C-alpha positions in Angstrom: 40.7 78.1 55.0 41.2 75.2 52.3 39.3 72.0 52.7 42.1 70.4 54.1 43.4 73.2 56.5 39.8 72.7 57.8 39.9 68.8 58.0 43.2 69.1 59.6 41.8 71.7 62.5 38.8 69.6 62.9 40.6 66.2 63.6 43.3 68.1 66.0 40.1 69.4 68.0 38.4 65.8 68.0 41.6 64.3 69.5 42.2 67.0 71.9 38.6 66.4 73.4 39.7 62.6 73.0 42.5 63.3 75.0 41.1 65.2 78.0 38.1 62.6 78.3 40.5 60.2 78.8 42.7 61.8 81.2 42.1 60.4 85.0 39.7 62.2 87.2 40.8 63.0 90.5 38.7 61.0 93.1 35.6 62.6 94.5 36.0 63.8 98.1 33.8 64.9 100.6 33.4 68.6 101.0 30.6 69.1 103.7 29.8 66.4 106.4 29.6 66.4 110.4 28.9 63.1 113.0 26.7 63.0 115.4 27.1 61.0 118.6 23.4 59.3 119.1 24.7 56.9 121.6 27.4 56.7 124.4 28.5 56.2 128.1 28.7 60.0 128.9 24.7 61.7 127.8 24.4 65.9 128.5 21.4 65.3 126.1 19.1 62.5 125.7 20.2 59.0 127.4 23.4 57.6 128.0 24.0 53.5 127.9 26.7 51.6 127.6 26.8 51.2 123.9 27.5 53.6 120.5 25.6 55.0 117.7 26.6 58.1 115.4 24.8 60.0 112.4 26.9 60.4 109.3 26.2 63.1 107.0 28.4 63.6 104.0 27.5 65.9 100.9 24.3 65.4 101.3 23.9 61.5 102.2 22.9 60.3 105.5 24.0 57.0 107.3 23.2 55.9 110.8 26.9 54.1 112.4 25.4 51.6 114.9 22.1 51.3 116.7 23.2 51.7 120.8 22.3 48.6 123.0 18.8 49.3 123.9 16.1 49.1 122.1 14.9 52.6 121.9 17.8 54.5 123.2 18.8 56.3 120.2 15.4 56.4 118.6 14.2 58.6 121.7 17.8 60.7 121.7 17.2 61.1 118.0 14.1 62.8 118.9 14.6 65.0 121.4 17.8 66.3 119.7 15.3 67.0 117.3 17.3 64.6 114.3 15.0 63.0 111.9 16.2 59.5 111.0 13.1 58.4 108.6 15.0 59.6 105.5 18.1 57.2 106.2 18.1 54.2 104.0 21.6 53.3 104.9 22.7 51.2 108.5 26.2 50.6 108.7 26.9 47.7 111.6 30.3 48.2 113.2 30.5 44.9 114.4 27.7 42.1 115.8 27.8 43.1 119.5 24.9 43.9 121.0 25.4 47.2 122.4 26.0 48.2 118.6 23.3 46.5 117.3 20.4 46.4 119.9 18.4 49.4 118.3 18.1 47.8 114.8 14.3 46.3 114.9 12.9 49.1 117.1 14.4 51.8 114.8 13.0 50.3 111.6 9.8 49.7 112.8 9.2 52.8 113.9 10.7 54.9 111.1 9.0 52.7 108.7 5.5 54.4 109.6 7.1 57.3 108.3 8.8 56.0 105.7 8.6 52.1 104.3 12.5 52.8 103.1 13.9 53.5 106.2 16.9 51.6 106.9 16.2 49.6 104.7 19.7 48.4 104.1 22.1 47.0 106.3 26.3 46.9 105.4 28.9 45.0 107.8 32.2 43.6 107.2 32.2 39.7 106.6 32.1 37.6 109.6 29.2 39.5 111.6 26.6 36.2 110.7 29.9 33.6 112.4 28.6 31.3 115.0 29.5 32.3 118.1 29.4 31.2 122.1 30.0 32.8 125.4 32.2 32.0 128.0 29.8 29.4 129.8 27.8 28.6 127.2 28.1 24.8 125.3 25.9 26.2 122.4 26.6 28.5 119.8 24.7 32.1 119.7 23.2 32.3 116.5 21.4 36.0 117.8 22.6 37.9 114.5 21.1 35.0 112.0 18.0 35.5 113.9 18.4 39.5 113.9 19.0 39.3 110.2 15.7 36.9 109.6 13.4 39.2 111.3 15.1 42.7 109.6 14.9 40.6 106.1 11.1 39.5 106.8 10.1 43.5 107.4 11.6 44.2 103.7 15.3 45.1 104.7 18.5 43.7 102.8 21.8 42.8 104.4 24.6 43.5 102.7 28.2 41.5 104.1 31.6 43.0 102.3 34.7 41.3 102.2 36.4 44.4 101.2 36.3 48.1 101.1 33.4 50.0 99.2 32.3 53.4 98.8 28.9 53.5 99.8 28.9 56.8 98.0 31.6 59.2 96.4 34.5 59.8 99.2 32.4 57.8 101.9 33.8 54.2 102.6 33.3 51.3 104.5 36.9 49.4 104.9 35.5 45.8 105.1 37.9 43.6 107.6 40.8 45.0 108.4 44.1 43.5 108.8 45.6 42.9 112.4 48.9 44.1 111.5 50.1 45.4 115.1 49.5 43.0 118.0 46.9 45.3 119.5 44.3 43.1 121.9 41.5 45.6 121.7 38.9 42.6 122.9 37.7 41.1 125.8 39.2 37.5 124.9 36.1 35.9 126.8 34.3 34.4 123.3 34.2 31.5 121.1 33.4 32.1 117.3 33.4 28.6 115.3 35.9 28.2 112.2 36.1 25.0 110.0 38.3 23.8 113.4 35.9 24.3 115.9 35.7 26.8 118.5 38.1 29.3 118.6 39.1 32.8 120.9 36.4 35.5 119.1 38.6 38.7 117.9 35.8 39.6 116.3 37.2 39.7 113.3 34.4 41.6 111.8 35.5 44.7 113.3 35.4 47.7 110.6 35.2 51.1 110.4 33.8 54.4 108.1 35.7 56.3 106.3 35.2 60.1 104.8 37.8 61.5 102.1 38.4 64.8 102.5 40.6 67.5 101.2 42.1 67.7 105.0 42.2 64.3 105.3 40.8 61.4 106.5 38.1 61.2 108.9 37.4 57.4 110.7 34.3 56.4 112.4 34.6 53.7 114.7 32.1 51.2 117.0 34.8 50.0 119.2 38.3 49.3 117.1 38.5 46.0 118.4 40.9 45.7 115.4 43.2 48.3 117.2 42.8 51.8 116.2 46.6 52.1 114.7 45.4 48.9 112.6 42.5 50.5 111.9 44.2 53.7 110.5 47.0 52.5 108.9 44.3 50.3 106.7 42.0 53.0 105.9 44.8 54.6 104.7 45.7 51.7 102.6 42.2 51.0 101.6 41.3 54.8 100.8 44.3 56.4 100.2 47.9 57.6 102.7 46.1 60.2 103.7 46.7 62.7 107.3 44.2 61.4 109.5 42.4 64.8 110.4 40.0 62.6 112.9 39.2 60.0 114.7 35.9 59.6 115.9 34.2 56.8 118.1 35.0 54.1 120.4 38.7 52.5 120.3 38.4 50.3 123.3 41.4 51.6 124.7 40.0 51.9 128.4 42.3 48.8 130.3 45.3 50.0 127.6 48.5 50.3 129.9 50.2 53.4 130.0 53.3 52.2 127.5 50.2 50.9 125.3 49.0 54.5 125.4 52.3 55.7 124.6 53.2 53.9 121.7 49.5 54.7 120.1 49.9 58.8 120.5 53.2 58.3 119.0 51.8 56.4 116.0 48.8 59.2 115.9 51.5 61.6 115.9 52.8 60.2 112.9 49.4 60.1 111.1 49.6 63.7 111.7 46.0 63.6 113.6 44.0 66.7 114.4 40.8 65.8 116.2 39.9 63.1 118.1 37.0 61.8 120.3 37.4 58.9 121.9 33.5 57.9 123.2 31.8 54.7 124.4 34.9 52.1 125.5 37.8 54.2 125.2 37.8 55.2 128.6 37.9 58.8 129.9 41.4 58.4 131.2 42.8 57.3 128.1 41.6 60.2 126.4 43.4 62.2 128.5 46.5 60.3 128.2 46.8 60.5 124.1 45.7 64.4 124.3 48.5 65.1 126.3 51.0 62.6 124.1 49.8 63.2 121.0 49.9 66.9 121.2 46.4 67.7 121.3 44.1 69.9 123.6 40.7 70.5 124.9 39.6 71.9 121.8 40.9 69.0 119.1 40.4 66.0 121.8 37.4 65.5 123.9 36.0 62.3 125.7 32.7 61.9 123.1 29.0 61.6 125.0 25.6 61.6 123.6 25.2 65.3 121.6 28.6 66.0 120.8 29.5 66.5 116.9 32.4 67.0 114.4 32.3 68.9 111.1 34.5 69.3 108.6 33.6 73.1 108.7 34.0 73.8 112.6 35.9 70.1 114.0 34.6 69.3 117.2 31.3 70.9 118.9 31.4 69.3 122.4 28.9 70.1 125.1 29.4 71.7 128.3 29.9 68.3 129.9 33.1 67.3 127.8 33.7 70.5 126.3 
């Protein structure tokens, strides 16, 4: 081969390699994952309470989502279930309510005895530190601000996100959720301080986590105060417009009317929902209503309790009480 032909061949090879390098790569998705409920109203293992927490595992990464209500519920339940939380750095808070944040400092202090980095980084959506007032209180509630100070004194850091963020490849915290549909999934008794003064607290910081998988999106919610349909629609917008493979956690449907539940179930059908675990504030009857209307069955839809799990490989793994 002449020097010219060799040069041309080499140039063609370089250009082809460069072209491949410039091709967009497909987004990395979670291949292996599970969610284990550590705090909820029903318990077939450990202690039940009015609260929520879950362990989320995705391709070797481990995240604690919420911390329950009482200081030591999650700690005791994890130990009874032989789940070691001390190697978890990331804690995600779905919102500011005490039944989701009550265990923060007990967990941080106890787990730090084994690993100084345990639960040393908290993620939450913007608005979690807004000043709040109760229904009969004339003064602001600075509980979360005080908790933040105490947590930071322990060596922890706090990230407040105003937009969707990937914590790990395929693992998303979606930030504040737009309220497109008029879902009223909050009590309506509290007030939050704005530049115009105290107004009704709609829990604007309410957020959820999303695992992006080849089967679809797995969405984990603490209370779903933004509305389950608003949450799932935004998850599909923030991450990708995929089917909802699983919706897990609290969804605050316990006071929803049959009409509202019918509408919710129809929307879930549109999202091609495959698995549903309604825990904590979802309500037991609403779970069964959705099961019947959304085309699910007892294998794919349960009222979740402490110890219940969901895995990408096996689907819902329910205990004898909720199976």
